[in-house]
C-alpha positions as CSV (number, residue, x, y, z in Angstrom):
1,M,-31.3,-12.0,-26.9
2,E,-33.9,-14.6,-25.8
3,S,-31.5,-17.4,-26.8
4,Y,-28.7,-15.8,-25.0
5,E,-30.7,-15.5,-21.8
6,R,-31.8,-19.2,-22.1
7,I,-28.2,-20.3,-22.3
8,L,-27.2,-18.2,-19.3
9,N,-30.0,-19.7,-17.3
10,L,-29.0,-23.3,-18.0
11,S,-28.0,-25.0,-14.8
12,Q,-24.7,-26.3,-16.3
13,V,-23.7,-22.8,-17.3
14,R,-24.6,-21.4,-13.8
15,D,-22.6,-24.3,-12.2
16,L,-19.5,-23.5,-14.4
17,K,-19.8,-19.8,-13.5
18,E,-19.9,-20.6,-9.8
19,L,-16.9,-22.9,-10.1
20,F,-15.0,-20.2,-11.9
21,L,-15.8,-17.6,-9.3
22,D,-15.0,-20.0,-6.4
23,D,-11.6,-20.6,-8.0
24,I,-11.0,-16.9,-8.0
25,R,-12.2,-16.4,-4.4
26,N,-10.1,-19.3,-3.1
27,N,-6.8,-18.6,-5.0
28,R,-6.7,-14.8,-5.2
29,S,-5.1,-14.4,-1.8
30,L,-2.1,-16.5,-3.1
31,L,-1.2,-14.1,-5.8
32,K,1.1,-11.9,-3.7
33,T,3.2,-14.8,-2.4
34,Q,3.4,-16.4,-5.9
35,R,4.5,-13.2,-7.6
36,I,7.0,-12.3,-5.0
37,A,8.5,-15.8,-5.2
38,E,8.4,-16.3,-8.9
39,C,9.7,-12.9,-9.8
40,N,12.1,-12.5,-6.9
41,I,10.5,-9.2,-5.8
42,I,12.0,-7.4,-2.8
43,A,10.8,-3.9,-3.5
44,C,7.6,-2.0,-4.4
45,E,7.4,-2.3,-8.2
46,F,6.3,1.4,-8.4
47,T,8.6,3.2,-5.9
48,G,11.5,0.8,-5.6
49,A,11.2,0.9,-1.8
50,I,12.5,-2.3,-0.3
51,F,10.0,-4.0,2.0
52,T,11.0,-6.0,5.0
53,S,7.7,-7.7,5.5
54,R,5.1,-9.0,3.1
55,Q,2.5,-7.2,5.2
56,E,3.8,-3.9,3.8
57,V,2.8,-4.7,0.2
58,E,-0.2,-6.0,-1.8
59,F,-0.8,-7.6,-5.2
60,A,-2.6,-5.0,-7.3
61,H,-4.3,-6.2,-10.5
62,I,-3.4,-4.3,-13.6
63,E,-6.7,-5.3,-15.3
64,S,-9.1,-5.5,-12.3
65,V,-11.0,-8.6,-11.5
66,V,-14.2,-6.7,-12.1
67,T,-13.3,-5.6,-15.6
68,N,-11.4,-8.7,-16.7
69,P,-12.1,-11.8,-14.5
70,L,-10.3,-14.1,-17.0
71,L,-7.0,-12.6,-15.8
72,A,-7.9,-12.6,-12.1
73,L,-5.4,-15.4,-11.2
74,N,-2.6,-14.5,-13.6
75,I,0.4,-13.3,-11.6
76,N,1.6,-11.3,-14.7
77,N,-1.6,-9.3,-14.5
78,G,-0.5,-7.6,-11.3
79,V,2.2,-5.7,-9.5
80,I,3.5,-5.8,-5.9
81,I,3.1,-2.4,-4.5
82,L,3.0,-0.7,-1.1
83,K,-0.4,-1.0,0.6
84,T,-0.8,2.8,0.7
85,I,-0.4,3.1,-3.1
86,H,-2.9,0.3,-3.7
87,Q,-5.4,2.1,-1.5
88,I,-5.0,5.2,-3.6
89,L,-5.4,3.3,-6.9
90,T,-8.6,1.7,-5.5
91,R,-10.0,5.0,-4.2
92,S,-9.2,6.6,-7.6
93,G,-11.2,3.9,-9.4
94,I,-8.2,2.8,-11.5
95,H,-9.1,-0.6,-13.0
96,G,-6.9,-1.0,-16.1
97,F,-3.5,-0.8,-17.7
98,E,-3.9,2.7,-19.1
99,G,-5.1,4.2,-15.8
100,M,-2.3,2.4,-13.8
101,Y,0.4,3.5,-16.3
102,N,-0.8,7.1,-16.3
103,F,-0.9,7.0,-12.4
104,C,2.7,6.0,-12.4
105,V,3.8,8.6,-14.9
106,E,1.9,11.4,-13.0
107,N,3.5,10.3,-9.7
108,N,7.0,9.7,-11.1
109,Y,6.8,6.0,-10.3
110,S,8.5,3.3,-12.3
111,T,6.8,1.9,-15.4
112,V,9.2,-1.0,-15.9
113,W,6.3,-3.3,-14.9
114,A,4.5,-2.2,-18.1
115,D,7.2,-3.5,-20.5
């Protein structure tokens, strides 16, 4: 344990961690636009409701940034869903695939995103 703590406290390791976290902070806001463009999304991936403005939807991580930061910038680790649904997921403390999948099943939402 002592060796592990020494490694974590090396300045080079701390610098790499900060670069990694900065990259997430700086690029996370681009995920919605990237996923919509690359996957040609025009509707909420849960409800199928067509959105007319990108302001109506958000990028919701399947595996949250908190629980899996290595997937934080992967557009395939997220779905484009209505803001109201994203708020419910967040309030419900859903941070992973299983929770999101079960949420969709319980609410009769599409699970095509899980394929």
